[in-house]
N, C-alpha and C positions, 0 to 999 in steps of 0.2 A: 504494500500500500504506500509506504513512504517513497519507494522507488518511482511509482507512478506520479505522485505529487511532484517529486523532484524533476522528473522528465517533463511534466507539463509546465512547471515553472521555468525550466531551462529553455523551453520553446516560447512560452508566452511573454516572458519579460523582455527578451531582445526584440520580439515582434512588436510589442507595445512601444518600446523605445524608438524603434525605427519608424513606426507609423507616426509617432508624435513629432519626430524630427522632420519627416517629410511634410507633415501638416504645416509646421511653422515655416519651412522653406517655401512651400507653395503660397502660403498666406502672405508672407512678406514680399514675395515676388509679385504677386497680384497687386498688392497695395502699392508697391513701387511703380508697377506698370500703369496703374490707374492714375497715379500722381503725374507721371510723365505725359500720359495721354491728355489729362486735363490741362497741364501746363502748355503743351503744344497747341491745344485747341484755343486756349486763352490768348496765346501769342499770335496765332493766325487771326483771331477776331480783332485784336488790337491793330494789326497791320492792315486789315481790311478797313477799319474805321479811319486810320490815318490816310489811307489812299483815297477814301471817299471825301475826306476833309480837303485834301489837296485839289481834287477835281471840282468841288463845289466852290472853292475860293476863287478860282480863275474865271 
């Protein structure tokens, strides 16, 4: 009985640790990607506004 529990723990603990690490890596990667996407979108919007200001001034 103790051997079965030890075998399950030897399999479960590393699997849980790996799953947790992958979760955080993916979560942080998605968060960073969304920030980059939002920053690019905001920059493009600012450039469009600046270009329309120049065309309406002349």
